[in-house]
Every structure is written in structure tokens, then in C-alpha cells.
C-alpha positions as CSV (number, residue, x, y, z in Angstrom):
1,M,0.4,-21.4,-32.3
2,R,0.0,-17.8,-31.4
3,A,-3.7,-17.9,-32.1
4,L,-4.1,-21.0,-30.0
5,L,-2.3,-19.3,-27.1
6,L,-4.7,-16.3,-27.3
7,I,-7.7,-18.7,-27.3
8,L,-6.3,-20.5,-24.2
9,I,-5.7,-17.3,-22.4
10,A,-9.2,-16.1,-23.3
11,F,-10.7,-19.3,-21.8
12,A,-8.5,-18.9,-18.6
13,V,-9.7,-15.3,-18.3
14,Q,-13.4,-16.3,-18.7
15,G,-12.9,-19.0,-16.0
16,A,-11.4,-16.3,-13.6
17,G,-14.6,-14.3,-13.9
18,Q,-13.1,-10.9,-14.7
19,I,-16.0,-8.5,-14.6
20,R,-18.3,-9.8,-11.8
21,N,-21.0,-7.2,-11.3
22,D,-22.6,-3.9,-12.5
23,F,-20.2,-1.8,-10.4
24,E,-17.2,-3.2,-12.3
25,R,-19.1,-3.1,-15.6
26,N,-19.6,0.7,-15.1
27,M,-15.9,1.2,-14.5
28,N,-15.2,-0.4,-17.9
29,K,-17.3,1.7,-20.3
30,P,-15.5,2.8,-23.5
31,I,-14.3,6.4,-23.9
32,E,-12.3,8.0,-26.7
33,P,-8.5,7.9,-26.2
34,F,-6.7,11.2,-26.0
35,K,-3.3,12.8,-25.5
36,I,-2.8,14.0,-21.9
37,V,0.5,15.8,-22.4
38,D,3.5,15.3,-24.7
39,N,4.0,11.6,-25.3
40,I,1.5,10.4,-22.7
41,Y,-1.9,9.1,-23.7
42,Y,-5.0,7.8,-22.1
43,V,-6.1,4.5,-23.7
44,G,-8.3,3.0,-20.9
45,A,-11.9,2.8,-20.0
46,S,-14.3,5.3,-18.2
47,D,-12.7,4.6,-14.8
48,V,-10.2,1.8,-15.2
49,A,-7.2,3.7,-16.2
50,V,-4.6,2.5,-18.8
51,Y,-1.8,4.7,-20.1
52,L,0.3,4.7,-23.3
53,I,3.8,6.3,-23.1
54,T,5.4,6.5,-26.5
55,T,9.1,6.7,-27.5
56,E,11.1,6.4,-30.7
57,K,12.3,3.0,-29.6
58,G,8.9,1.5,-28.9
59,H,6.2,2.2,-26.3
60,I,5.2,1.5,-22.7
61,I,1.7,0.6,-21.4
62,L,0.9,1.1,-17.7
63,D,-1.9,-1.2,-16.5
64,A,-4.3,-3.4,-18.5
65,G,-7.6,-3.1,-16.8
66,F,-9.9,-6.2,-16.8
67,A,-9.4,-8.8,-19.5
68,E,-12.5,-7.2,-21.1
69,T,-10.6,-3.9,-21.2
70,V,-7.9,-5.3,-23.5
71,P,-9.8,-5.1,-26.8
72,M,-10.7,-1.5,-25.9
73,V,-7.0,-0.7,-25.2
74,E,-5.9,-2.3,-28.5
75,A,-8.5,-0.3,-30.4
76,N,-7.6,2.9,-28.6
77,V,-3.9,2.5,-29.3
78,K,-4.7,2.1,-33.0
79,K,-7.0,5.1,-33.0
80,L,-4.2,7.3,-31.8
81,G,-2.0,6.1,-34.7
82,F,0.2,3.5,-32.9
83,E,0.5,-0.2,-33.0
84,L,0.2,-2.7,-30.1
85,S,3.0,-4.7,-31.6
86,D,5.3,-1.7,-30.9
87,V,4.7,-1.8,-27.2
88,K,7.9,-3.1,-25.5
89,I,7.2,-2.8,-21.8
90,L,4.1,-3.4,-19.7
91,L,3.9,-2.0,-16.2
92,N,1.3,-2.6,-13.5
93,N,0.6,-0.4,-10.4
94,H,-1.0,-3.2,-8.4
95,A,-2.2,-6.7,-8.7
96,H,-6.0,-6.4,-8.4
97,S,-8.2,-7.7,-11.2
98,D,-9.3,-4.3,-12.4
99,H,-5.7,-3.3,-13.2
100,A,-4.0,-6.6,-13.8
101,G,-6.8,-8.8,-15.1
102,G,-5.9,-8.1,-18.7
103,L,-2.1,-8.3,-18.4
104,A,-1.8,-11.9,-19.6
105,L,-3.8,-11.2,-22.7
106,L,-2.2,-7.8,-23.4
107,K,1.3,-9.4,-22.9
108,E,0.5,-12.1,-25.4
109,K,-1.1,-9.7,-28.0
110,S,1.8,-7.2,-27.8
111,G,4.8,-9.4,-27.2
112,A,5.9,-6.9,-24.6
113,K,7.9,-7.7,-21.4
114,L,6.2,-7.2,-18.1
115,Y,8.1,-5.4,-15.3
116,A,7.0,-5.5,-11.7
117,P,8.5,-5.6,-8.1
118,K,9.0,-8.9,-6.3
119,K,6.0,-8.8,-4.1
120,Q,3.8,-7.8,-7.0
121,A,5.3,-10.5,-9.3
122,K,4.3,-13.2,-6.8
123,Q,0.7,-12.0,-6.8
124,L,0.6,-11.7,-10.6
125,R,2.0,-15.2,-10.9
126,R,-0.8,-16.4,-8.6
127,G,-3.4,-14.6,-10.7
128,G,-4.5,-12.5,-7.7
129,K,-5.2,-15.5,-5.5
130,Q,-4.2,-15.6,-1.8
131,D,-4.6,-11.8,-1.6
132,F,-4.2,-10.6,2.0
133,A,-7.7,-9.1,2.1
134,W,-9.7,-10.8,-0.7
135,G,-8.3,-14.3,-0.7
136,D,-9.2,-15.9,-4.0
137,K,-12.3,-13.8,-4.7
138,L,-10.7,-11.4,-7.2
139,D,-8.7,-13.8,-9.3
140,F,-7.5,-13.3,-12.9
141,A,-5.4,-15.0,-15.5
142,P,-1.9,-15.6,-14.0
143,V,0.9,-13.8,-15.8
144,E,4.7,-14.1,-15.4
145,V,6.9,-11.1,-14.8
146,D,9.9,-10.8,-17.1
147,K,11.9,-8.3,-15.2
148,R,11.9,-7.5,-11.5
149,V,11.7,-3.8,-10.5
150,R,13.6,-2.7,-7.4
151,R,12.9,0.3,-5.2
152,D,13.7,3.5,-7.0
153,D,14.6,1.7,-10.2
154,K,14.7,3.8,-13.4
155,I,13.0,2.1,-16.3
156,R,14.4,3.4,-19.6
157,L,13.1,3.1,-23.2
158,G,14.3,5.4,-25.9
159,D,14.4,9.0,-24.5
160,V,11.9,8.2,-21.7
161,T,12.8,7.4,-18.1
162,I,10.2,6.2,-15.6
163,N,10.9,6.0,-11.9
164,A,9.4,3.2,-9.8
165,M,8.4,4.2,-6.3
166,F,7.1,1.6,-3.8
167,T,3.9,2.9,-2.2
168,P,2.5,-0.3,-0.5
169,G,-0.6,-0.5,1.7
170,H,-3.5,-0.9,-0.7
171,T,-1.5,-4.0,-1.8
172,K,1.9,-5.2,-0.7
173,G,3.4,-4.5,-4.1
174,C,1.6,-1.2,-4.9
175,T,3.9,0.9,-7.1
176,T,3.6,4.6,-8.1
177,Y,5.5,5.6,-11.3
178,T,6.8,9.0,-12.2
179,T,8.3,10.6,-15.3
180,T,8.7,13.9,-17.0
181,A,6.9,15.4,-20.0
182,N,7.4,18.5,-22.1
183,H,4.5,20.9,-22.8
184,G,5.6,23.9,-24.9
185,D,8.4,25.5,-22.9
186,E,7.3,23.8,-19.7
187,R,8.7,20.5,-18.3
188,Y,6.2,18.7,-16.1
189,Q,6.6,16.1,-13.4
190,V,4.0,13.4,-14.1
191,A,2.8,10.9,-11.5
192,F,0.8,7.7,-12.0
193,V,-0.4,7.2,-8.4
194,C,-1.2,3.7,-7.2
195,S,-4.4,3.2,-5.2
196,I,-4.0,4.5,-1.6
197,S,-7.4,3.6,-0.2
198,A,-7.5,1.4,3.0
199,L,-11.0,0.1,2.1
200,D,-12.2,-2.1,5.0
201,Y,-8.7,-3.4,5.8
202,N,-7.7,-4.3,9.3
203,L,-4.9,-1.8,10.1
204,I,-4.1,-2.9,13.7
205,D,-3.3,-6.6,13.9
206,N,-3.6,-7.9,10.4
207,K,-2.2,-11.4,10.4
208,N,-1.9,-11.6,6.7
209,Y,-0.2,-8.2,6.4
210,G,1.6,-7.3,9.6
211,S,3.3,-4.1,8.3
212,I,0.1,-2.7,6.7
213,R,-0.1,0.4,9.0
214,K,3.6,1.2,8.7
215,D,3.5,0.7,4.9
216,F,0.5,3.1,4.6
217,E,2.2,5.7,6.8
218,E,5.4,5.6,4.8
219,T,3.5,5.7,1.5
220,F,1.7,8.9,2.5
221,S,5.1,10.4,3.6
222,V,6.6,9.5,0.1
223,L,3.6,10.9,-1.8
224,R,3.6,14.2,0.2
225,S,7.2,14.7,-0.6
226,L,6.6,14.5,-4.4
227,K,6.4,17.6,-6.6
228,V,3.6,16.7,-9.1
229,D,2.4,18.8,-12.0
230,V,0.4,16.2,-14.0
231,F,-1.7,14.1,-11.6
232,L,-2.8,10.7,-12.9
233,A,-3.9,7.6,-11.1
234,S,-5.1,4.0,-11.3
235,H,-8.8,5.1,-11.4
236,G,-10.2,8.0,-13.3
237,V,-12.4,9.0,-10.3
238,F,-9.2,9.6,-8.2
239,F,-8.0,12.4,-10.5
240,K,-11.5,13.5,-11.8
241,L,-11.1,12.2,-15.3
242,K,-14.7,12.8,-16.4
243,E,-14.8,16.4,-14.9
244,K,-11.5,17.3,-16.5
245,L,-12.5,16.1,-19.9
246,E,-15.6,18.2,-19.7
247,A,-13.6,21.2,-18.5
248,W,-11.2,20.7,-21.4
249,K,-14.0,20.9,-23.9
250,E,-15.1,24.2,-22.4
251,D,-11.6,25.6,-22.4
252,P,-9.3,23.8,-24.9
253,E,-6.5,26.2,-24.2
254,T,-6.0,25.1,-20.6
255,N,-5.0,21.6,-19.8
256,P,-6.9,20.5,-16.6
257,F,-4.6,17.5,-16.1
258,V,-1.9,19.9,-15.0
259,D,-3.3,19.8,-11.5
260,R,-0.8,20.4,-8.7
261,V,-3.5,21.5,-6.2
262,G,-5.7,18.4,-7.1
263,Y,-2.8,16.1,-6.4
264,R,-2.1,17.6,-3.0
265,K,-5.7,17.6,-2.0
266,F,-6.1,13.9,-3.1
267,V,-3.2,12.7,-1.0
268,T,-4.3,14.8,2.0
269,R,-7.9,13.5,1.7
270,M,-6.8,9.9,1.5
271,E,-4.4,10.2,4.4
272,A,-7.1,11.8,6.5
273,A,-9.4,8.8,5.7
274,F,-6.7,6.4,6.6
275,K,-6.0,8.1,10.0
276,K,-9.8,8.2,10.7
277,K,-10.1,4.5,10.0
278,L,-7.0,3.8,12.1
279,A,-8.3,5.8,15.1
280,A,-11.7,4.1,14.9
281,Q,-10.0,0.6,14.9
282,K,-7.9,1.7,17.9
283,E,-11.1,2.6,19.8
284,T,-12.4,-0.9,19.4
285,K,-9.1,-2.4,20.5
286,P,-8.4,-0.7,23.8
287,N,-5.2,-2.6,24.5
288,I,-3.5,-1.2,21.5
289,K,-0.9,1.4,22.5
290,R,-1.6,4.9,21.1
């Protein structure tokens, strides 16, 4: 029965058309898994980020990438000396196909429970369809959420506590997760930042997402308030994964993922891009109050 379910999910995924073009294919190239700090590992692809957080009571995986990323994640978890069957909780920072496309398959393979906020759960159940910006274009295999995450919830497994922070805008259910990690005598604040790009979204009078401007503004306020030592995110390019791995090879004694300055610069840069886009849209809509 389990094998049959995996086959059915695989067919559903294929029908959803997970990786659609060369741009997405380039985000999904294999790289070697590695320990970032303490009990936090990178098990994703070249740009589509997936994280493993280990505990003595089982493990947590944050995001799944595309459906095509899942075999890579499974192999990477094993390379690091862990088993996918020991994963107890799945998290997802937002319901786009490059982060949620593999959740149904990963959930079935691991037997883990999927946690997500209400707005995100709806989108995951719909398999990405009826997206406020993309409609049904970026669909994926639908997946049910087992436990709803509320604002500022603390997700606990073993000796690990993960904080859920709602940071909507990029999607209505975008969620940033934070936790702590030890490194020698240091205790670091770790952030897994949800995407905060406004892409080509309508920020002024969006009929499908009326609070989009307010949500983005509140999200930037929340992210600016965080003290972050280890900066991670939904895409490797956001936190310069490739460059940091190269820097680590050059200087193995210094962990480049401890990047307080990089985090602040990233949030500042993305907020500036949002404000620039908002100002440009106001110029084309002269009746909008400034």
C-alpha cells in the first residue's frame, strides 16, 4: 500500500509539472550536504534551500524544494548519517512550488507531520492553485497540514524550540522561523527567512490581496527588529550560499554563515526595493493618497 501511495503521488507530481524551465532546473542542481552550525544542516539543492534540524527525539525538515528535489534531500540526509524515517516534523516557509512542491512526497516518504499556518494550509491543500499572483500556473501535488501554526507559536521537539513568525507579503502565509544553536561557547540566534521579494506584484489596489502593502510593511518592521547571528533563507542566493561555501574552503576556521551584517543588509536592500516599487506604482496611480 505504501509503495502504491508513493507511485500515485509521483504521478500527481508529474502532472503538476514541477520543474518547468531551465531557470528552475538551475536552482535544483545537487550540492553536498553540510553542517551549518550545531544541529542545523543544509540538505537542499544549489539554490532551493532545505534544512535539517536534528534532536534526540527525532528531526525537523524545513521546506522540501520541488518534487524533483526530494530524492536529493533523502540522499543528503543519509549522507550526513541520519534517516528520513526519523524526521517527525515538516515545516514550510511558503506555498510556492519551489519550496512546497515536494512536501507531499517528502511527507509520505518520512511519515512526518506537516505544520503550517492557516492561510498557508489552505494554499498547500489547493496544491498552489488560486494563488493571488500566479493563479494556477505554479501548481504542485496537494498536501494536507496536520497541525496549524499560530502567530508566535513555539514548535518543540526534543531539546529544540522553533519560533514561528508570520512575515506575509510574498505570499499570504509566508512564515519566518527562528531558533537558537550552540557553537563552542557561543549561543547563536538563527533565522530561516521567508522570501520577502515583491516581484511584479500590484501593491496599491490588489483585488486578490487587499492587505499586501500593509503586510509587507509589517514584515519588514518585524525582520528589522530581530537580532540574527546565523542568517539563512528560502533561497541560497538570498544569503550567498555559493560564496560562503567558497569562503569556508579558504578559511575553515571562520564560519561565514554567522553573518549579522549580511542579514541586516539583506533586509535593508529588500525593503528599499519594495519602497521603490511602491513609489513607482503610486506615480502611475495619481489618485492614490501619499
